[in-house]
N, C-alpha and C positions, 0 to 999 in steps of 0.2 A: 735553696737557690742551687746547690748541686742537681736536684732534680730537673729543674727549670731548664738550666744550662745543657743536661744530656738530652733534652727534648728537643732543643733548639737545633743541637748538632744533629740529632738523626734525622731532623726534617732540612737540614741544610741543602743536601744534593736536591732535593724535591723544590725547594724554592728555588734555587739557582735553574733546575731544568724550565720551571713554570717561567722566569725572568727571560732565558734562552728562547722558549718558544714566543713569548709576547714579543721580545725583540725581532723575532723571524717572521712574525706576521706581516704580509706585503702590505704598502699600502692601498689607499683607494683615493684615485683623483677625480675630483668633479671636472665635469666637461659641459662647457656653457655655449651652445651657439646660439647667436642672435636671434631674437624672434621675427622671422622674417612672414612669418604666417600667424593665424591665431592659435592661441594656447593649446588645444586639443589637437589640431593639424599638425603645430610644430613638435608635440610628443609623440603623436602617431609616425611623423618622418624619423625622428631621431631614434627613439629607443631600439629599434631593431638593429640599427646600425650600431649603436653603441654598444649592444650585446655580443654582436658580431666580434666587432673591433677588440672587446676585452676577452674573449675565448680564444682568438686568433693569437694575439699577442701575450697573452700572460698578463697584461698590466688592466686591473681592473679601474674602469672608468665607469662613473655614477652621472647620469644625465641631471645637469641643475639649471631649471630654467625660473626664470621672473617672469611675474605677470606681464610686464612690458619690457621692449628690448632693452629700454633704459633701466631696467631694476636687474637685468640679467648682465649688461656691462658693468654695472655697481659691484657685482660678485668679482668681475676680474678686477676691478680697479681696488678692491678690498682686499686680493689677495686669497678669497676663499675658494679659487680655481685654478688648474695648473693646466688645462687644455681648453682650447676655445676654437671657434668657427666664427670669425670676426673681419671686418675691417675698421675696427674702432681703435685700432693703439697704434694708428701712423701719426699722428700729431706730433710735432717734437718732444712735446711733456711728455707723452705716453712713451714715447720710445725708450725714453731712459729707464723704463722696466725692465727691458731686456730679453721680450718676449721675442721668439725666433719662429719664422716661418719655414714649416716643412711640406706644406701641399696647399692644393686650391681645388677647389670644385671644376673638372674640366668642360668648361664649357665657354661659349662666347663671350666676350668682353660685354660689361653691362655700361649702361648710359642712365645719368639722371635725367629724369623727364618732369614736364611739368603736363598734366592731362587734364581734359575735362571728358564728359559723357558724351559720346558720339552725336547724339543731337541738340548738344547745347548751343545756344545763340552767342557763341564766344570765338573770335578766331585770332586774338592776340593778347599776348601779356599785358599790354597796358588796359584790356578791358578788365583786367582781375583788380583793378585798383580799389583799395577799401571796400572789399569783399572779405569773405573768408575760404582759405585754403589749408586743407588738411594735410598732414604730415604726419608719418608712424611715431615719431619721437624725436626728441632732442639730440639722441647719439647716433642718429639714422645719417651716416656720412654721405650716401648715393641720393637715396629719397629726401633728406631735408638738409644738408649743408650745401651741398651743390646744387640743387635744386633752388633753395631759399637764398643763395647767393647770386644767383641770375636776375632774382628779382631786386632786389638790394642794387646790383648795377646797373638795373634800368629804371631806378627809381619808382617802383613800382610799390606803394605801400599796402599791405594786407593783412589782416587778423590772422595769425598763426594759431592752428587749432592741431595739439598733439593727437592721435588716437590710439596710441599704444602699438601699435602694428600695421603692417602693410594693408591688410585685411579689413581693419578696423578704420582705416583713411578711405578706402575704396567704398565701406560701407556710408561712411559720410559723405561723399561724392554723388553717390547715384540714390541717395535719400534726400539730396536738396538742403541737405545742412551747409554743404560747403560747395564753393562756387569751382572750386578746380583741387588736384591732389598733386603733392610732390611724390614722385615714385622712381623706383626703380625699374628699367626696360625691360628684366625678365621676370619680375613679379607681376606687372602690368600684363605679359603673354599667359603667365600662370593663370592669373585672377580670371580672365578673358575665359579660360579654356574651363575652368571649373565652375564659373558661376553664370557663363553664356552673355557677358557685360561687354559692350563696344565703348572703346575710347577714341578720343581724337588727341594727338599730341601737338601741344602750342611749342613746345620748345623741347629738345634735346642735347645733351652734351655731348663731349668727346668720349672715348671708351676707356674703362677701367677695369680691369682684371677684377673677377667674381671674387668673393670673400675668401679669407686664407685660413688655413688650417694652422695653428700658432701652440707651441709649447712655452710654459713659463722657466726661467733660468732654473727654478728649485728643483725640476725633475732630471734625475739622471740621464746622461746622454744615451745609454745603453737603451732605455727604457721608451725614450723618444724616438728611437730609432726603431723599436719593436711597434709602437702604435703606429708610426708613419707606415712601415712595411704593410701592416694590417688594413689601413685604410687605403693604401695605394694600389692594394693587390686584389682588392674585393671585386674588380670587374672581372678577373681573370679567374674566380673560383667560383664555380657552377653555384654554391649557398650564397654566397656575398654578391654574385650578379642577380640571383631573385630577389633579395633585399633590394637592391639597388633599383630593379624593375619597378617592385611594389612602390616603392618612394617615388619613383620618377609619375607613375599612374596616380597617384595619390594626389601630387600636386599639380597634376596637367604640365609635365616639364616639357618644352618642345624638342629637346633632344633627351635622349638616356642619361642618366647621372653615373657618374664617376667622378674619382679623384685621382689629380696627377700631382707628379713633384714639382715645388715652387721653392724660391728663394725670397729673400727682403726685396732683391732688384726686380723682381715684377711686379712692385707696387710704387714704380718711382712716380706714376700719375697722381697718386695719393697724396705724397710729399708735395709734389708742385702745385696741387690743389693748396695744401697748407700753407704753402709759401706766399701765394697771391690772394688767399682768402681775405673776407672783412674780418678786423680784428674780433668781433663777436662770435664767429664761427670757427676760431683757432682753437 
């Protein structure tokens, strides 16, 4: 017993040091942006940005993407991530989770749209009655909830087809499997440029600010500030600007990508939508 006791005492400083080192290991935070593009494009778009922000902020971020936009949002709701690029957290119930807005993509406001192929023989929403309309997924606030709420208000019965992301919804539209698509105006422009496809807009909503960069209440404030500074400073740093230019080119963005500071007040239009939305979409 004496020998065993002495051995333990001899190793106690090393054990204490090992415990201290483990405790000092910085956390890794998952970052989940909603799937606005197909999975390959989404990963190619975000991975260089995430690497840059991790390096500049000193806060390690890991890109966590689900197969669909609904899958990705489920990670957020399950508290498996602590940073997000999303507009899925502004409903009254999800606002209680305590996430804060610290930035947004510096782009023109987006609009919900219901679109058809440019050569489609459809000129009004009423003509979509009893047909298939493709949407990215049930979590897509602009492209699904806002667009579909208009069909409900105008009493246009349609079969909803969830494609998983906006690119897949457009694929269903141009393949003829869907007669129309609910869409985000920014992504209509991007897809048209990337795939040389022409759309016609049947209906367009009022403006909504682009998606928000958000942090969960679990992240210490100093680390949120460091991540925010890295995102917001990218366009002023030659290395960061080069990454943003490549991301813009990848998705054929109509204007150079950058991020700007934002607060919860910038998303009042989203809260107004939920206040008036049909019960099934809240």
